N, C-alpha and C positions, 0 to 999 in steps of 0.2 A: 717442465717441459709442456711445451702445449698440446692436449689431440686436438685441436683445429675443430673445438667445439664454441658457437660463438655465446657469451654470456650475454642473458639479459637482463634489464631491470627487474627489481621487483615491482615496482610499477605495470609493466610490458607482461610479467608472467604472470602477471594477476588480472589482466586485463582480455590475456590470453586464454586463460582458464575462464571467467566469466563469459568469452564469443562461444567456447566449445560448450558449455553448460548449457546456454542459449539456443544455440546452436540444433544440440538433442532436444529440448523440450520442445522446438518449434518442429519438428519431424516426429515428434510423439503428436504435435496436436495436429500437424498435416493428417497425418493416418486417423484419427479421432473424426475429424471434418470428411476424409473422404470415404470413410465404411459406414459411420456415422455411429462406430460405437466407442465405449472408453473401455472395454475388456475386449481384447481383438484374439488371444490368445491364453492360456495358463500363467505364460509368464508375466503379464498384465498384472493379473492378481486371480490367485489359483482360486481362493474359494469360492468369488463369483461367477470363477468361467466354468467349475466343471456342476457347481450346482444349477448356474442355466441350461447347461449341459443337459443335465439330468429333467429338467424342467421343460424345455423342446422337446425333450424323447417321450416324456410320457405323452403330452401333448400328441406329437404323433401318432403313439398307439390307441389314443384315444379317437383320433380322426381316422383309425383304421374301423375301429368300431362302431365309427357311428357311421362309416358308409355299409356296414354290413345289416346296421337299424335300415337304413334308408331303404335298403332292399326286402331288411323282413317287414316292414311295414307295408310295401308295396305286393309283397307275398297275400299278406292278410287282404288288404284293401281287395285285391283279385278274388279270396274267398267269400268276402263279405258281398261284393258288388253282385257276383255269379248269384249266389244263395235269394238273393232277391228279383235277381232272374227266374232263379226255376222256383221259387213260389209263384211268380205269375203266371209261370206255366201250369204249375199245379191248378191254381184255378182256374185255366183256361179248359183243365183235363175235367175240374171238376163240373163245369158246365156244361162240356160236354155227354157227361153220363146223369147229370141234372136233365139236359133235354131228353136223353134217351128215355127217361122212362115216360114221356108224355107222348112217344113216338106212336106213331098211327099206325103204322105198316113196320113189313119186314125189313124193305127198300129203306124206310129212314133212319131206324134204329143202326141196320147197318153203315149209311155214312156217320152216324155220330162215334160209332166203334172204332172205323176204318181214323177218323180225326182224334180220336182217342189214342189209337196206337201214333200215327204219326207225333205225335205232340210226346206221348214217352220216350221216344225214340231220339226228338232233338231232345228232352231234358237229358240223356245220356252225354250226345256228344258237348252242350253247354258244359256239363260237367267235366266233361275231358278236354275243353277248352282253357280252364280255370288255372293252366298251370302258368307257373314263374320261375325262371332262371333252375329249372327242374321239379318244381317243388309244388304239388300241387293237393292242398289241404282237404279238399272235396274228394279225395280218392285214397282217402287213410295215410295218406304224407303226414312226420312230422313237422315242425321246424325248431330247432335250437336258435333263440338269439343270443350270443355270449357281448356281455355287456364291459367288459373287464380284462386287465391283465390279470388277475387273480382267476379268473374262471367263473365267475356270478353269469349265471345265464337264467334266462324262461324259454322253457320249451311250448311250443304252441302244438297243442292235439290236433289232428285233422281227422274225417272223419267218412264214410262212405256214405257222399248224399247220390247217387246211382238209385235208378227205380227197382235193383232187383234185389232179393230177397236180404242180400249183404248190407245193402242200404237203405232206402225208402220203403222197401217191401211195397212199391205199385209195380203190381202183376202184368203180364202183358193181358191183353182186354180179352183173351178168351175164346171160346165158339160163337156163333153169333145165335147160337144156342142159350146163353148165360145172358143174353143181351134182351132178347124176343124171340117168344113159342110161337113157331108155328101158329097161324092162325087161331091164335091167341093175344094177347098183352105182356108188356114189357115184364121183365125178369126184374121185381121191384127189390125183392130180398135181396139178389144178388149186386145188385144196380147200390143199394143203400150201402153194401160192404164196402163195394170199392170209393164211394164216398168218403167215408168212415176212415178208412186206411189213406185216402187224399190229405185230408184233415188231420190227422194225425199226424202224416207228413209234415205240414204246413206247422203244425203247434213243433214237432222237434226240428224243422229248419230256423223257427223264431228260437227255441231256448237254443240254437248252437248259437247264431246269431249273436246273443249277449253274450256268450263267451267270447267268440271273436271280438267283437268290440271290448271286452273287458282286457283281453291282451294286445289291442291292438293302444288303448290306452296307455297300457302299461310300457310299453315297446315309445311309444311318442315320449313318454314324462321321461325318459332314462334317454331320448335320445336328446331333447330340450338340456337334462342338465348336464351332457356330454357336450355339446356345444358351450355351455357357462365354462363347463372345467376345460376345456382347450382355451377359452381366452383367457383363464386367469391364469394358467399356468404359462401360455407365451406372456403375458403382461407379467409377471413375477421373472420371468428369463429376460423379461427387457427394463427392466428396472435394475437387475442386474449387471447389466451389459452397457445398453443404451446410451451416448454422450447426452450430454446439452448442449445442444448448437448454439446456442448463445450462448452460452460461458463455452465454449471452446474459439466461437469467432472473437469474443473478447482479448481468451488469453491470447489470441493469433495476434492481434493488436498489439497489447502490450508487448509481446515476444520478440516483435520486431520491429517497435518503436527500441526498445532495450538492446538487441541488436546493433540498430542506428546510433547510440550511443555510445554502445561499446566500442565501433570500430571507429569515432570521431574521439575517445578517447584513446584509443593506440594508438592512431596517429602524432593526437598531444605530444603524447610519452616519448613517441618515435623522433617528435621535433627537438624534444627535450635535449634526450641525448645525445644528436646529433650536435646543438649548439652547445654543448658541453666540450664534445669531441673539438670544435674547430678553436676552441679555447687552446687549445694545444697543438695547433697546427701553426 
């Protein structure tokens, strides 16, 4: 008893199966061309997909650390730039004290003393302004720079660059009597001690600046390395997943041609079957 199913010839069945396969391949190729990737999910290629995802994730992690390193560079530069400005102020303070040693009158010495005091205040204000994102390396703050997911890091140690006892030990100007003796002459011993203290402070700043420069060099080197690693990881991920657009374009043309030929072949097979049927009419 017939079940109502239409029987196809072997040739027609083969043509239909071939067309179905071609249609599936066309869909895959179209997806590759649309996304630019030959591996769009784990179904396409589990190993390549998960390996590429691992590469991209690590590159993303490195990008986060790179941003932190960029901020660290600016924090250190803020300190080193300020150190240079502080040294300039110290030189001006030294000039004021040196001039006071040759002051002819108490009034003249008083002017140098006032200038010294103003410069000292400005020095402290300048140091206080050397803050970047809440960190001031010149006010004894430390900066931890993390380089990777393993936690490798560099700790940049700050120091106190203010003029007080806890910093550069550039004390206040003292009484006028420590600068000029009434009816006498400049207090050279006291003024010479101030000059020595200023010279020591400048030496300290030069030493600290060298350390800061070394730390800056380390961070920028790691920053360059991180940039290269990000590029390498992204390229590795792309190599596993990106499609060759020239190859995919050629595949599309070939599959479209195959599909057209398959349709023609199916049409010919159908016509042959109709001709056989006409023999029995």
